[in-house]
C-alpha positions as CSV (number, residue, x, y, z in Angstrom):
1,M,68.4,101.9,116.4
2,R,71.8,100.3,116.1
3,I,74.0,101.4,113.1
4,L,77.2,99.7,112.1
5,Y,79.2,101.7,109.5
6,L,82.1,99.8,107.9
7,D,84.5,102.2,106.4
8,C,86.7,100.0,104.0
9,D,89.6,102.2,102.9
10,T,90.7,102.0,99.2
11,T,88.0,99.5,98.2
12,R,86.9,99.5,94.5
13,P,83.3,98.4,94.1
14,D,84.2,96.4,91.0
15,H,86.5,94.2,93.2
16,L,83.6,93.1,95.3
17,G,81.4,90.1,94.5
18,C,78.2,91.9,95.0
19,Y,79.3,94.3,92.2
20,G,80.0,91.5,89.8
21,Y,83.6,90.7,90.4
22,G,84.6,87.2,89.4
23,R,87.0,86.6,92.3
24,D,85.4,85.6,95.6
25,T,86.8,88.6,97.6
26,S,83.8,89.6,99.7
27,P,81.3,86.9,100.9
28,N,80.4,88.8,104.0
29,I,79.9,92.2,102.3
30,D,77.9,90.3,99.7
31,R,75.6,89.1,102.4
32,V,74.8,92.7,103.4
33,A,74.0,93.5,99.7
34,A,71.8,90.4,99.5
35,E,69.7,91.7,102.4
36,G,69.9,95.4,101.7
37,V,70.4,97.9,98.8
38,R,73.5,98.1,96.7
39,F,74.1,101.6,95.2
40,S,75.8,101.1,91.9
41,R,77.0,104.7,91.1
42,V,78.2,106.3,94.3
43,Y,81.2,108.6,94.2
44,A,83.5,110.4,96.6
45,S,83.1,114.1,95.9
46,D,86.7,114.8,97.0
47,A,89.6,112.3,97.0
48,P,91.7,110.8,98.4
49,C,91.6,110.0,102.2
50,L,91.5,113.3,104.1
51,P,89.3,115.2,101.6
52,S,86.9,112.3,101.3
53,R,86.3,111.6,105.0
54,T,86.1,115.4,105.6
55,A,83.3,115.6,103.0
56,L,81.6,112.6,104.4
57,S,81.7,113.8,108.0
58,S,80.8,117.4,107.2
59,G,78.2,116.7,104.5
60,Q,79.9,119.5,102.5
61,F,82.0,119.6,99.3
62,G,85.7,120.3,99.8
63,I,85.4,123.5,97.8
64,R,83.3,124.7,100.8
65,T,85.2,123.2,103.8
66,G,88.6,124.1,102.2
67,A,89.9,120.6,102.9
68,V,90.8,119.3,99.4
69,G,94.4,118.0,99.8
70,H,97.0,116.3,102.0
71,G,99.3,119.3,102.7
72,G,99.4,123.0,103.1
73,T,96.4,125.1,104.2
74,T,94.1,123.0,102.1
75,A,94.7,119.9,104.3
76,D,92.7,121.7,107.0
77,R,89.1,122.8,107.3
78,R,88.8,126.5,107.0
79,P,87.9,128.3,110.3
80,E,84.3,129.5,110.4
81,G,85.4,133.1,110.9
82,R,83.0,135.6,112.4
83,G,80.1,133.2,112.3
84,R,81.7,130.9,114.8
85,R,80.0,131.0,118.2
86,F,81.2,129.4,121.5
87,A,81.4,126.0,119.7
88,D,82.0,125.6,116.0
89,I,79.9,124.0,113.3
90,T,81.4,120.5,113.8
91,V,79.6,120.0,117.1
92,R,76.3,120.5,115.3
93,D,76.6,119.4,111.7
94,N,79.2,116.6,111.6
95,L,77.8,113.2,111.0
96,A,78.5,111.9,114.5
97,S,77.6,115.2,116.1
98,F,74.2,115.1,114.3
99,L,73.5,111.5,115.2
100,R,74.4,112.2,118.8
101,R,72.4,115.4,119.2
102,E,69.4,114.8,117.0
103,A,69.0,111.0,117.0
104,G,70.3,110.4,120.5
105,L,72.8,107.8,119.4
106,H,75.9,106.8,121.4
107,C,78.7,107.3,118.8
108,A,81.9,105.3,118.8
109,L,84.8,105.2,116.4
110,F,87.6,102.7,115.7
111,S,90.0,104.4,113.3
112,P,93.6,105.8,113.1
113,F,92.5,108.4,110.5
114,A,92.6,111.5,112.6
115,W,96.1,110.7,113.9
116,R,97.3,109.7,110.4
117,H,96.3,113.0,108.8
118,S,96.0,115.4,111.8
119,A,92.3,115.5,110.8
120,W,91.0,116.2,114.3
121,H,87.8,117.7,113.0
122,F,86.8,114.2,112.0
123,L,86.4,113.2,115.7
124,A,83.7,115.7,116.4
125,G,80.6,114.2,118.0
126,F,82.0,110.8,119.0
127,H,81.6,109.7,122.6
128,E,84.4,107.2,122.2
129,V,87.4,107.2,119.9
130,V,89.7,104.2,119.7
131,D,92.8,104.8,117.7
132,T,93.7,101.4,116.3
133,G,97.4,102.4,116.4
134,G,98.9,101.8,113.0
135,R,98.3,105.1,111.3
136,G,96.7,103.2,108.4
137,M,99.1,100.3,108.3
138,E,97.0,98.1,110.6
139,S,95.4,94.9,109.4
140,G,92.0,93.3,110.1
141,E,93.3,91.2,113.0
142,D,94.4,94.5,114.7
143,V,91.0,96.1,114.4
144,A,88.4,93.3,114.9
145,P,89.3,92.3,118.5
146,G,88.7,95.8,119.9
147,V,85.4,96.0,118.0
148,L,84.3,92.7,119.3
149,D,85.2,93.8,122.9
150,W,83.1,96.9,122.4
151,L,80.2,94.9,121.2
152,E,80.4,92.6,124.2
153,R,80.3,95.6,126.4
154,R,77.7,97.8,124.6
155,G,76.4,96.1,121.5
156,R,73.3,94.7,123.1
157,E,72.2,98.2,124.1
158,D,69.9,100.2,121.8
159,D,70.8,103.5,120.1
160,W,74.4,103.3,119.0
161,F,76.4,104.3,115.9
162,L,79.6,102.4,115.5
163,H,82.1,103.5,112.8
164,V,84.8,100.9,112.1
165,N,87.7,101.7,109.7
166,F,89.6,98.9,108.0
167,W,92.8,99.6,106.0
168,D,93.7,96.2,104.5
169,A,93.3,97.2,100.9
170,H,95.4,100.4,101.2
171,T,98.8,100.5,99.5
172,P,101.3,98.9,100.1
173,Y,99.4,95.7,99.7
174,R,100.4,93.8,102.8
175,A,97.9,91.1,103.8
176,P,99.7,88.9,106.3
177,P,101.0,85.4,105.4
178,A,98.0,83.9,107.2
179,A,95.8,85.3,104.4
180,G,97.4,82.9,102.0
181,D,97.1,83.3,98.2
182,P,93.4,82.7,97.5
183,F,93.6,84.0,93.9
184,A,96.7,82.3,92.7
185,D,94.9,80.7,89.8
186,A,92.4,83.5,89.1
187,P,92.8,85.2,85.7
188,L,93.7,88.8,85.3
189,P,91.1,91.2,83.8
190,A,90.9,90.6,80.0
191,W,91.5,94.2,79.1
192,L,95.0,94.3,80.8
193,T,97.1,92.7,78.1
194,A,100.9,92.6,77.6
195,E,100.5,95.3,74.9
196,V,98.6,97.6,77.3
197,L,101.2,97.1,80.0
198,A,104.0,97.8,77.5
199,H,102.4,101.1,76.6
200,H,101.9,102.1,80.2
201,R,105.6,101.4,80.8
202,T,106.5,104.2,78.4
203,L,104.4,106.8,80.3
204,P,105.8,109.3,82.8
205,G,104.4,110.0,86.3
206,P,104.3,108.5,89.8
207,H,102.8,105.0,90.2
208,K,103.3,104.1,86.6
209,P,104.5,100.5,86.0
210,R,108.2,101.6,86.2
211,E,107.9,103.5,89.4
212,L,105.3,101.7,91.5
213,N,107.2,103.0,94.5
214,M,106.0,106.5,93.4
215,W,109.2,108.0,92.1
216,D,111.3,104.9,91.6
217,N,111.1,101.1,91.4
218,A,112.4,100.3,94.9
219,T,110.9,97.4,96.7
220,D,110.3,96.8,100.3
221,P,111.1,93.3,101.5
222,R,108.4,93.6,104.1
223,W,105.7,93.7,101.4
224,P,106.2,90.8,99.0
225,R,102.7,91.3,97.7
226,H,103.6,94.7,96.4
227,P,106.3,94.8,93.7
228,G,108.3,98.0,93.0
229,E,108.0,97.6,89.2
230,L,105.6,95.9,86.8
231,H,107.9,94.2,84.2
232,D,105.3,91.8,82.8
233,L,101.9,90.3,83.5
234,A,103.3,88.0,86.2
235,D,104.1,91.2,88.2
236,V,100.7,92.6,87.4
237,R,99.2,89.3,88.8
238,T,101.2,89.7,92.0
239,L,99.9,93.3,92.4
240,F,96.2,92.4,91.7
241,N,96.4,89.3,93.9
242,G,97.9,91.5,96.7
243,Y,95.1,94.0,96.5
244,D,92.4,91.4,96.3
245,T,93.8,89.4,99.1
246,G,93.7,92.5,101.3
247,I,90.0,92.9,100.5
248,R,89.4,89.2,101.3
249,W,91.3,89.4,104.5
250,M,89.3,92.5,105.6
251,D,86.1,90.8,104.7
252,T,87.1,87.8,106.8
253,H,87.4,90.1,109.9
254,I,84.2,91.8,109.0
255,G,82.7,88.3,109.1
256,R,83.8,88.0,112.8
257,I,81.8,91.1,113.6
258,F,78.8,89.7,111.7
259,A,79.2,86.4,113.6
260,W,78.9,88.3,116.9
261,L,75.7,90.0,115.7
262,D,74.2,86.6,114.6
263,A,75.1,85.0,117.9
264,A,73.6,87.9,119.9
265,G,70.4,87.7,117.8
266,L,70.9,91.3,116.6
267,W,71.6,90.8,112.9
268,D,68.1,91.6,111.7
269,D,67.7,94.7,113.9
270,T,71.0,96.3,113.1
271,A,71.5,98.7,110.2
272,I,74.7,98.0,108.4
273,I,76.4,100.3,106.0
274,V,79.4,99.4,103.9
275,S,81.4,102.0,102.0
276,A,84.9,103.4,101.3
277,D,86.7,106.7,101.2
278,H,87.9,106.1,97.7
279,G,88.8,103.4,95.2
280,E,92.1,102.6,93.5
281,N,93.7,103.1,90.1
282,M,94.7,99.6,88.9
283,G,95.8,100.5,85.3
284,E,93.3,103.3,84.7
285,L,95.2,106.3,83.2
286,G,98.2,104.0,83.3
287,I,98.4,104.4,87.1
288,Y,98.6,101.4,89.4
289,A,98.2,101.0,93.2
290,E,97.3,104.6,93.9
291,H,94.3,106.8,94.3
292,G,95.7,109.9,92.7
293,T,93.2,111.3,90.2
294,A,89.6,112.6,90.0
295,D,88.5,109.8,87.8
296,D,86.2,106.8,88.0
297,A,88.8,104.5,89.4
298,T,89.7,106.7,92.3
299,C,86.3,108.2,93.1
300,H,83.8,105.4,92.5
301,V,83.1,103.8,95.8
302,P,80.8,101.0,97.1
303,M,77.8,101.8,99.1
304,V,75.6,99.0,100.6
305,I,72.9,99.7,103.1
306,K,71.0,97.1,105.0
307,W,68.2,98.9,107.0
308,P,65.7,97.2,109.2
309,G,62.4,97.2,107.3
310,G,64.2,98.4,104.1
311,R,64.4,96.8,100.7
312,R,66.2,93.5,100.3
313,G,68.5,92.5,97.4
314,A,67.8,95.8,95.6
315,V,70.0,97.9,93.4
316,A,69.9,101.7,93.2
317,E,71.2,103.1,89.9
318,G,71.1,106.8,90.4
319,L,74.3,109.0,90.5
320,T,75.0,109.6,94.2
321,Y,77.7,111.3,96.3
322,A,79.1,109.5,99.3
323,L,78.2,112.6,101.3
324,D,74.6,112.0,100.5
325,L,74.7,109.4,103.3
326,V,74.5,112.1,105.9
327,P,71.0,113.5,105.0
328,T,70.0,109.9,104.1
329,L,70.6,108.8,107.6
330,A,68.8,111.9,108.9
331,E,65.6,111.0,106.9
332,L,65.7,107.3,107.8
333,L,65.9,108.3,111.5
334,G,63.1,110.9,111.1
335,C,65.4,114.0,111.7
336,A,65.4,117.2,109.7
337,P,68.6,117.8,107.7
338,R,71.1,120.6,108.3
339,A,71.0,123.6,106.1
340,S,74.9,123.4,105.7
341,W,74.9,120.0,104.0
342,D,75.4,119.7,100.3
343,G,74.1,116.1,100.3
344,R,70.7,115.0,99.3
345,S,68.8,112.2,100.9
346,V,68.5,108.9,98.9
347,A,66.4,107.3,101.7
348,G,63.8,106.5,99.1
349,A,66.1,104.0,97.5
350,V,66.4,102.2,100.9
351,S,62.7,102.3,101.7
352,G,61.4,101.6,98.2
353,D,59.8,105.0,97.7
354,G,62.1,105.8,94.8
355,D,65.6,105.7,93.4
356,P,66.6,109.4,93.3
357,G,69.8,110.4,91.6
358,R,71.6,113.5,90.2
359,S,72.1,114.6,86.6
360,E,75.8,114.9,87.2
361,L,78.5,114.7,89.8
362,V,81.7,116.8,90.2
363,L,84.7,115.0,91.5
364,S,87.8,116.7,92.9
365,Q,91.4,115.7,93.6
366,C,94.1,118.1,94.9
367,A,96.5,115.7,96.7
368,H,98.3,114.1,93.8
369,V,97.1,116.3,91.0
370,C,94.9,119.3,90.7
371,Q,92.0,117.9,88.7
372,R,88.2,117.9,88.6
373,G,86.0,115.4,86.9
374,V,82.4,115.6,85.7
375,R,80.4,112.3,85.7
376,F,77.2,112.4,83.6
377,G,75.5,109.9,81.5
378,D,78.1,107.4,80.3
379,W,80.7,110.2,80.2
380,L,83.7,111.1,82.4
381,Y,85.2,114.4,81.7
382,L,88.5,115.4,83.4
383,R,90.0,118.9,83.5
384,T,93.6,119.2,84.8
385,W,95.3,122.3,86.3
386,H,98.4,120.5,87.7
387,D,99.2,117.1,86.1
388,G,101.3,115.6,88.9
389,Y,103.9,115.0,86.3
390,H,101.7,112.6,84.3
391,L,101.6,114.9,81.3
392,F,97.8,114.7,81.1
393,P,96.2,116.9,78.5
394,Q,94.2,119.8,79.9
395,E,90.9,118.0,78.9
396,M,90.2,114.3,78.7
397,L,86.9,112.5,78.0
398,F,86.1,108.8,78.4
399,D,83.0,106.8,77.5
400,L,82.8,104.6,80.6
401,A,80.1,102.4,79.1
402,N,82.5,101.2,76.4
403,D,85.8,102.0,78.1
404,P,85.4,101.5,81.8
405,H,89.2,101.4,82.4
406,E,89.8,104.8,80.8
407,Q,92.2,103.8,78.0
408,H,90.8,105.9,75.1
409,D,90.7,109.6,75.4
410,L,87.8,110.9,73.2
411,A,88.2,114.6,73.9
412,S,89.4,115.5,70.4
413,E,86.5,113.5,68.8
414,H,83.8,115.0,70.9
415,P,84.5,118.7,71.5
416,E,80.7,119.3,72.0
417,V,80.6,116.8,74.9
418,C,83.7,118.5,76.5
419,A,82.0,121.9,76.1
420,D,78.9,120.6,77.8
421,A,80.9,119.1,80.6
422,A,82.9,122.3,81.1
423,R,79.7,124.2,81.3
424,R,78.4,121.8,84.0
425,L,81.7,122.2,85.9
426,L,81.5,126.0,85.8
427,A,77.9,126.0,87.0
428,W,78.8,123.7,89.9
429,T,81.8,125.8,90.9
430,D,79.7,129.0,90.8
431,A,77.0,127.5,92.9
432,A,79.4,126.0,95.4
433,M,81.4,129.3,95.7
434,H,78.1,131.2,96.3
435,R,77.5,128.9,99.3
436,S,81.0,129.3,100.6
437,S,82.0,131.8,103.2
438,W,85.4,132.2,101.6
439,A,86.2,133.9,98.3
440,E,88.9,131.6,97.0
441,D,88.5,128.1,95.5
442,P,90.9,125.9,97.5
443,L,92.1,124.3,94.3
444,W,93.7,127.6,93.4
445,R,95.2,127.9,96.8
446,T,96.8,124.5,96.4
447,L,98.4,125.7,93.2
448,R,99.6,128.9,94.8
449,E,101.2,127.0,97.7
450,G,103.3,124.9,95.4
451,G,101.0,122.3,93.9
452,P,99.6,119.1,95.2
453,E,101.4,117.7,98.3
454,H,102.4,114.3,96.8
455,A,104.1,116.0,93.8
456,R,105.6,119.0,95.4
457,G,109.3,119.3,95.1
458,E,109.9,116.0,93.5
459,L,110.3,116.9,89.8
460,A,114.1,117.6,89.6
461,A,115.0,114.2,91.1
462,Y,112.3,112.4,89.1
463,V,113.7,113.7,85.8
464,R,116.9,111.9,86.5
465,Y,115.0,108.7,87.0
466,L,113.1,109.2,83.7
467,E,116.4,109.7,81.9
468,A,117.8,106.5,83.4
469,T,114.8,104.5,82.3
470,E,114.7,105.4,78.6
471,R,112.0,108.1,79.0
472,G,114.1,111.2,78.8
473,H,112.0,112.4,75.8
474,H,109.3,113.4,78.3
475,V,111.6,115.8,80.1
476,A,111.3,118.8,77.8
477,E,107.6,118.8,78.1
478,L,107.8,118.5,81.9
479,R,110.2,121.5,82.0
480,R,107.9,123.5,79.7
481,R,104.8,122.8,81.9
482,H,106.5,123.1,85.3
483,P,109.5,125.5,84.9
484,R,109.6,126.7,88.5
485,E,109.1,123.3,90.1
486,F,112.7,122.4,89.4
487,S,113.4,124.9,92.2
488,D,110.5,123.6,94.3
489,V,108.2,126.5,93.4
490,S,105.0,125.6,91.6
491,V,103.4,127.2,88.6
492,I,99.9,126.6,87.3
493,W,99.6,124.1,84.4
494,G,99.6,126.0,81.2
495,P,98.7,125.4,77.6
């Protein structure tokens, strides 16, 4: 079996043609969907980059591995403790380790991810690791040549797993001039009006329209596709076009890999998986060009699987975690799953034996905010412990069927739905902690260590920027919620 896994960083499913996007961003990815199964409701259990890929590779929720953020002790996997033997769990249960030991696959990785985040546990099990060298700033033309060289050397052999990581859609949006401006005349989404943007410009918090640079509106002349501030819809168009052009440029280089498989006569016999570590807020919750919440925009990811002998042109609608991929591959390869995994196989959706799904998903984010979401039915419930200076209420509720871009908080109108969601969240937390070998939820450790990494120590300076941009009326509430953070010491979000 040959398996090609395309890990497309920061790619929203609704910005791909096979998921209904009106812009022609992804003809090559769309080809995989036409010949395989498109999963419509797959979510990263933990976001953003480091927690997501740790969950994928380990098959475990971040609440169990301990890796839920981008700084402090919760940016690392917890040590196993007394249960560790001569080698730790990563050499047995990590995705690549499992495929290597149980399925006999030669595992190769093209990615800078471990170097970018010091996430060395991610490398466990790979026979070959090629760091593409840009720490996440590389482009498709930097990645594809090495992959093509590897395919020339090993691609015609049987029994390999090749994980290829593309970063073209990641902020700052920076597709090279050679990518052109393919969406110059394409309309913006109808929901994002001048009135919506004007409202978003009044809100506080990093990556709002007036501080796209995170804490201010500085621009970098190297990235003309990525403005520092969204003054009007023309700036919004520049931002959307920059993001979508990055996806199209990535897809172009994915097409070079597919062309090699075609020429080698290996397309039909190669399993191809396309997914992402997380999505991107593009106006949801008033946030742009960032993946900083536990909501649908950040956590909803594409998942397309073309499997030899599997269904073609099918859609799987069940609620699914990205970490469900690990036991799914085990079943498709005829291997028994590991007891440590939290994922459940959805191989039936690939083979046609069924479309299994879950009743709800719990989504976590502790890098930009400390927040968990519950996705069930048409609802998205968000509970916030540290608001990352966005001044989110403690509870939010969105009807995604009628409000997919999360503009209308219905929590006050549906307290019964919030109560149901909170019960689901508590039940999930209890079950996960019972499976954990550690007594503390890493979300609480993040709070005790000073809050999420991307907000820590920034509030005092940011307040001055708010006052300089006619939003000083938010400062009193920020001081009330975060009194100690003005001296770079965090306190838990309070009522």
